[in-house]
N, C-alpha and C positions, 0 to 999 in steps of 0.2 A: 306259281310256285312249282319248281321241278324237283323231283327227287325227294319229295318230303315224306313225313312219316304221319300216317292215321292210325288211329285207335277207334275202334266201335265197340261199344258196350250194348248188348243185345240184339237179337236178331230178330226179323221179321219181314215182311214182303216189301217194305218201303227199302230197308237195307240191302236186301237181294238186288233192287232195282239199282240202288247206288253203286253197288259193287260192280255190276254189270256194265256201268257207264263210266266209272272212274278210268282215267288214264293208266296204263300199264307202269309208269314212271313213280307211281306212288307206292311205297311200303306200306302194307295195310295188317295190322293186327287187330283180330276179331276176339271178343270175351263174351262168353254166354256159359249158362250154367248147365245147356242141354248138350250133351255130347255129340247127338244123331245130329243135332242141325248144324254142329261145326263141320262134321264129315261131309253133309250133304252141299255146305259151301265150295267143297274143294271141286265139285263138278261143274260150279259155276264159274268160278276163277281159280287158277291154279297160283302158286307161289305166293300164298297169304298165309300169316302165320295165326295159328289159333291155341287160345287158352281157355281149358274148362275152368270157371270159377265166377266169382261174383264181382260185377263191375264196381259195386260199392267197397270192396275189401282192397285197402291201399296198398297190401302185399301184393295182391294180385297185378294193380296197377303198376307196382315198381318192376316186376316179372315182365310186364308189357313194355317198359322202358319208356314209363310217362314223362319223364324228364328231357326225353329227346324228341317227344311227338311235337307235331305242329298243329295238328288238328284233333279234336275228340269229338266224337258224336255219340250221343247217349240216347238210347231207345229202348228202355223196358217198355214193360205194359202199364207201368204205373207213373201217372205224371208227378206226383208228390214226390216219389222217389227220384226221378229225374231230375228233377228241381234241387231235393237235398244233394244228390251226388255233384250237380254242377257247381252248387256254392260251396262245397267243401274243396273240390279239386281248384276252383277258380281263387281260393282264399290261398292254397299252396302254390300254384302255378299262374300267376296273373298274366303272362304273356300268351299263354295258350288259347288258341283259337277253339271255342267250345260250341257246338251245336246241340241243343236239345230238343227231340221231338215231341210235340204235344199234341195229345190226341182229343181232349176235351177243350172246346171254345171256352168254357167257363173258367178254367184256369189260367187264362192269359195275364190275369192281373199279378198272379203269384209269380210269374215267371220275367215280369217286367223290370228287371233290376240286374246289377252286377255284370254288366257287360256281356251277359250269355245271349248268343243268338238263339231264338225260338222258329222252329219250323212246323207251321198249325197246319196239320194234314188235313182236317175237316174242311177249311175255307178252299184249299186247294183243289180238293175233290168236288166241293161244290161248284167252283168255278166252272170245271170241266162238264159237270152235269148242265149247268145252266146254259154253258156254250151251245148244247144239244136241244135242250128244252125251252130256251127262252130266244133261240135263234141267234145267239152269239156268233155262231159260224153258220150263216143261212146262205145256200147256194141260190142263185138267182137263174132260173131256166126260163123266164118270159122275156129277158131282156137280152141285149147283145146279139150274138150267135145264138142264143138259146140252147147252148152246150155246157152249161154250168162253169162259164169262165169267169163268171163274177160272183164273188162271196162278200158277206159283210162278215166282220169279225170284230169282236170286242176285246180289248186289252186286260187281261187278269193282271193282279198285282207281281207276278212271277215274269213278266215279258221282259225280252232283253232289250227290248226296243224304247221302253219307258225312259223319259229324261233325254234320249237323243233326237237328233233333228234328222228330217228327210235327208239332207245333205250328208249328215255323219254317216248313215247306214248304207246311202248310194246302192239302193235294190235293182239287181239287172234282169230277174227272172219274174218279177211282179211290179205293178205299178199301184199307186195309191190314188183312186180315183177321187175321194171326199173323205172329211172326216166329222163326225156328228159327235159334237161334246155340248153336254147341259142342253140340249134341245136346240141347238144351233148348228148351221151348215159351215164348215170352214174349208176352204178351196186350199190344198196343200202346196208349199212353195219350199225351196231348199231350207229355209229357217224354221220351219214349224215343227216344233218340239211335240212329240208323243205323250200323254198322260195317261194314267189308269182311268179304266172304264171307258175310253174313247172307242167309238165304233168307226172301223176302218171300212171302206169301199175297196177291196182288192180284186185286181185282173190280173188273170194269169193263163197260162196252159192247164184245161180242165184236168189232165191226166196228174198234174202236181200239186192244184191249188188246194185240195184239202190238206195236204202234209204242210204246204206254204202256210195257210190259214191257221191251223193248229200250232206250228212253231213259233208264227208271230204272236198266238194268244199266250202260249205258256212258256215259250222259248226252248228250242233244241235244234239241233242241226248234226245230223248223223249219218255218215255214210252208209248204205247207199239211200237212204230215206228222202233225200233230197230230189230224188228221181223218180221214186216208186216204193210202194210198200213191200214188195215181193221180189224173190229172185227165182229167174228161169235159169235152167241147167239143161243143156242138150246133149244127148249122147248118140254117138253112131259108131258101129261096130267095127270099121276099120281101122277105128284110133284106139289109143289107149284110154279107155272110157274110165278104168279104175282110178287113175290118175285124176281125172276130172272130178269123180265123185268124192275122192279124197279131199282135193282144194277147194271143191263148192262145200264140204262140210267145214273146213278150215274157216271159210269166209262167214257162213253162216253161224259159226260159234262165237266168232271174233268180232264181228261187226254187228250190223243192225238190219233186220227185216223181220215182218211177221210171219211170212211163210216162205218155203222152199218147194218149188215145182220141179218136176223131173219129166223130160218127155223124151221119146225114143224116135231117132230121124230115119226114115225111110229114105236114103239118099238116092237111090235106084231100085229097080226091081231084084238085081244081083246083090246089092248091099243092103241087108236091112237085119234086124234083130230076130233069128228063129226061135222057136218056142223054148228051147234049152238055155240059149243065150238070154233071151227075156228072162227066165226064172232065175238064173245066176244074177243078172243085173239088181232085179229088184231085191232080193235076198241080201245082196251086198250094201245097197243104199239103206236098207232096214237095219242092217247090222251096224253100219259106220253112224249112222245118224239116230240111234235107237234113244238116247236120252232127250231127245228133242222130236219124237215120233209123231206127236199130235198136232206138230207144224209143218209136215212132209206129206206132198202129195206126188204119186207116181202115176203118170199116164202110161196105160201099156200098150197103146196101139203103136203101129209104126206110121208116124205122119208124115206128110209131104211139107216141104219148106212153106208152101202156100197156106197151109193149115195151122203151122206154127205161128205165121204172121197174123193169123186172125185171133189166137190165143193171146200173143202178145199185145195186139192192140187192145184187146177187152180186160187184161190183166194186171195193168198196174204194176209193172215190172221195172224195178229201178235198177237192176243188173242182170245181165246175161252171161252165163257162163257155158264155153263150148271147148270140146278138145283140140288139141293142136293137130295139124294135118300137114302132110308133106306138099311143098310147092314143088310141083312136077315141072317137067320141060314145056307140057301142053299149056300149063300156067303161065309161065313165061313168056309164052306165045301170045295170051289173052284171054285164056278159058279161065273163066271165074273160079275161085275156091268156095268152099261152103262159106267160110269166115267173109269174103266179099258179098257173098248173098245175103248173109244176115246184115252186114254193115248198110245194105241198101234201105232196109226199112227200120233198124233199130235206131231210136233217139236216146237210149240211155247207155251207159257205158256198156261195153263188150269186152269180157274177160277171156283171154286163149291161155287155157290151162296147160302149164307144162311140170307143176307139181314142186316147185323150189319153195318152200316152206320152212319157218314162218318168214313173213315179210319183215325181215330185219333190216334190209338195205333196199331202198326203192330209188331208182334213176328215172328222170323226168326228161322227156325228148319234146319239146315244143319248138317246131320249126317255122310255123306259120306266122307270117311278121303280123297280121292283124288279130291273132289269137286274143280271146278274152282271158287266157289263162286259167281256163277252167280245169286244166290237168293239174296244175299246181294247187288250186285249192281242193280238189280231189285227193290228191297226194296228201296234204296236210291234214285232210280229216282222216285218212288212213292212218298216218302216223302217230297222231296224237292217240288213237285208240290202243296201237301196238307199240308205241314209243319207238318207233323206226327213225333209221337216220336217211335224210333225204339229200340227195345230190341232182342238181339241174345241169344238163349237157348242153354247150353252144358250140356250134361249128363255125368256125372262121373261115370265109371264103378267101381264095387267093386274090392278092392285091390286084391282079390284072382282070378280075372278072366285074363285068359290068355291074353286078349287084353288090360287089364288096362294101362301098360305103353305106348302101340302104341296110344290108343284114348287120354291119357293124353297130350303127346306130340302134337298130331295133334290138339288138343284144343288151346296148347299154341301158336302153328302155325298159327292159323286161327285168333287168336286174334289180334296178330299182324299184318296179312294181313289186316283184317277188318279196323283196325286204319289207316293202309297206304291207303285204297281204300277210306276212309272218307275224309282223305285229298285231294285226286285227285279230288274229287267232292266236295270238300270245303263244307261239311255237318257236322253238329254236330256228335260229337263221339256217337256211338251205346253203350247202356247199356247193360250188359251181366248178365246171371242169371246161375248159377253152381247149379245143383241138382241131387240127387241120386236117384235109385231105378227103376223101371220098366217103361222105356221112353213111352210108349204109356200113361199109367195112369198119369205119372208127367207131360208129355208136354200137355196133354188133360185138367188138373186141371190148369195150367198155362195160357192155351190158351182161355179159358172162360173170363178171364179179358182183353182180346184184341179184335179188329175189324176185323183184317186179320192175318192170319197164313200163312206164305210163306215156302214152302219145295221145296226144290231142291234134286233130286234123279237121281241117273245113270240108274238105271234099273226100268222097270215098271212089277218087279216080282209078280206074282199072289200068294194073300193069301191062304192058305190051314190051314185046322184045325191043323195040326203038325208044320206046317211051317208060322204062320202068318206074314203078311206083316206089320211092324210097319207104313209105310205111308199110306197104304190104310184103315187100321183102324182110322189113324188120319184124311183122307180125310172124312170119313162117321160119325166119332163119334165127332168130334170137334163140338162146339156149334158155331164156328165164320166161317167166309168164309175162303176158303183155295185156296192158288195161287199154283199151281203145276208146276215147271219146269223140265223136262228131260233133262239132258246133257249127251253128250257122254266124255268118258274119252280123255281128250287131250294128243296127242304124241310129 
């Protein structure tokens, strides 16, 4: 449902989380008696309408345009009041989709009527706790490689894979080794249907497996959490580091991560943060991110790239953000930039900050023939949170080129795959642009009209004078921020 209207009655922690996760395409009105709570909401989400008043008052509901609403969420502190309001509004607006929050399990029977969907908070919290204390998500360190790449996870009632087959979900970053159901072992195949309380043996990358296990159990997929829980930001003094802090703040405020960590890079002995610049950068970071200060860490030493690599390897980072840098003549001859040095060891996406905010228009350049379309998937995730417009660019090779037929066929396949992926994520279809000519020049020309360029690449090939790297030129020459995702060819 796109561009719908949601009315929320009553503010609590659960509602705050809902507001943080809802797509920006929704028009939201929040009703509460507490004026301060309503004002606090504007720090979490802009462009919502707040009304001070009682959700049970029909005049307040009319003021909120209840007749135009698609969804009503009722979340007062009183289960009985929630039920009363739900029943009254159901009688007046039978087509309205109503969700009522229930805090006490004992009230379940009273809610079980009149097409009102009940969200039971207690069982959901219980499932999450049981996942921990009853080994519903249990990491195996004494089998396989012994690095925690195998977990056992139990599907709760909110899991998005319940009722679907293994063929339907077609996981690429994790494998189901076995299913335990009613004390029986099931060896999964394509037609195996997942059921509530199934215990799955999951195999995946140890850095990602905790998030994958929890998302399978309770259902969630939010950028950049699919790659790691935290954001790493690298600052170096020869760049416009304030722009990088601003963009890092935008990403942290608008997308999802548990923590954001800032590191100061000692590029060489001559180029490092002196004490005055260090104090200035720390103050600027704290000022810009003051409303989420408890989730911000600033590491004030001047670190070498090798040290930052160690932090990255142990930090569960889902996104790395670095400043833009100049692409010099020496770089054209083969000298590595800071960006390419980081791409040598980073496995999560890398954002090269150029400060073009917000991300309202996103361009995707995926020129790898055997790409798994991970860049497209990332773009859809970002766009759903920010209600951004997506465009995928395709370069047509000249007809006399030896690879023309292969590239043309690859583009046709990708366009169909993109369409299917958009349907999977319930996203608007991506626009596409077909252009001819020099890829670097043409993509750069198009990208200047966008806020973010996403590149998926198989290898971080070093650019040389005689063999220039298309992606490296785009990373540094593009006027817009660039998100790069390195992928390994799937077998």
